[in-house]
C-alpha positions, 0 to 999 in steps of 0.5 A: 911699922904696921902698928904705926900705920894703924895709929896714923889712920886712927888719928886721921879718922879722929881728926876728920871727926873733930873737923866735922863736929866743928863745922866740917867740910861744907860739901860733906854737910850739904850732901848729908843735908840734901839726903835728909831733905830728900827723905823728909820731902818738901816742908816735911810733908809727903816724904819719899817713903810715904809716896812710895806706899801711896803708889803701891797701895793705891785704891778706889778712894775718891779723895773728895769729902764734904763736912755736914751738920750733925742733924742732917745724918742724925735727926735724933739730936734736933730740938724737941719737935724739930725732927722731920725724918726718922734718921737722915735727910735721905735726899741730901745723902743720896745727892752727895753719894751720887757725886762720889763724895765721902761724908764727914759728920761734924759733932752737934754743937748744941748737944755739946754745949747745951746739955746733951741730946735734949739740950737740958740746959734750956728746958727750964726756959719752956713755960717759965713765965712767972717763975724765978728762972724767968726773972733771972733770964736777963741776967743769965742770958749773957752768961749763957751766950758767953759759955756757948761761944767758949764751947763752940770755939773749942769744937770749931778748932777741932773741926778746922784741924780735921779739915786741915788734916784732910787737905794735907793728906791730899783729900779735897774738902768740897764744902761744909753744909750748915742748917738754915734757921739754926742758931748755931749752924745757920749759914745764910739764915739763923735764929734770933735766939733771945727772941725764940727763948722769950717765945718759949718762956711765955708759952704755957706748957699746956699750949706748947705743941709742935706747931707752936714750936716750929711756927712761933719759936723757929720760923717767926724768929728767923733772921739773916746772918750766920749761926754762932758755930758757923761764925766761929768755924769760919774764923778758925778756917781763916786763921789756917788760911783754908778756903772751903765753900759753904752751903745751907740746907734750908730747915724751912723746907723740912718744916713745910714738908718740901724736898730738901735743897742746898743753897750756896752760902759762899 
């Protein structure tokens, strides 16, 4: 009798299992699904156990950051003749720290794409008039521009993913700071890169000095518009539906020896 009852229970369990595998009791499946959804959290984000950890390990982080162009924290990566501080733009860093923001330093796109800190790929253009390089410049410039945009696209995607990660993690990205007059990171003003390279190519090395570089190849070649990297990063942020304010540090202020200021770039 006992063996018969055990066999009956075993058959009932097996039958119940088969029913569940085949579709089962909807109420049972809904309860299980609800428990799994509760464990995952809404849309797979911020599950209950993670929120418990966040609550128990709450600390002093302000959960507000700002992304800044690389050379504002490290002027060693500036173009030759373009560093006006030993290291950082101190007054800009002080203002950000007073606001209680964390600072995220973006990689220098020109360092990544143009041959390292010294931008070795464009050094051959300096004083190149009358050489084979100068004669090839009209042919090489479109290829150089295509290569630059390709490298900037890779870098912009990484930055956009980092900004998205901050947002998902509950950290507010208060803005992105570019550099006015930069061919890459300009927000309101950029550089006519081709015209600037022509100036450098037509200036003999013996006559090229810091004043010539900044006044003729930079200031005189400024124009309204976005830099190549800024343009690419804006596009990547739009694709991710991320709205982040833009600001521009005016390089002209540095060249003129004025105190740094931030201009809104929308």
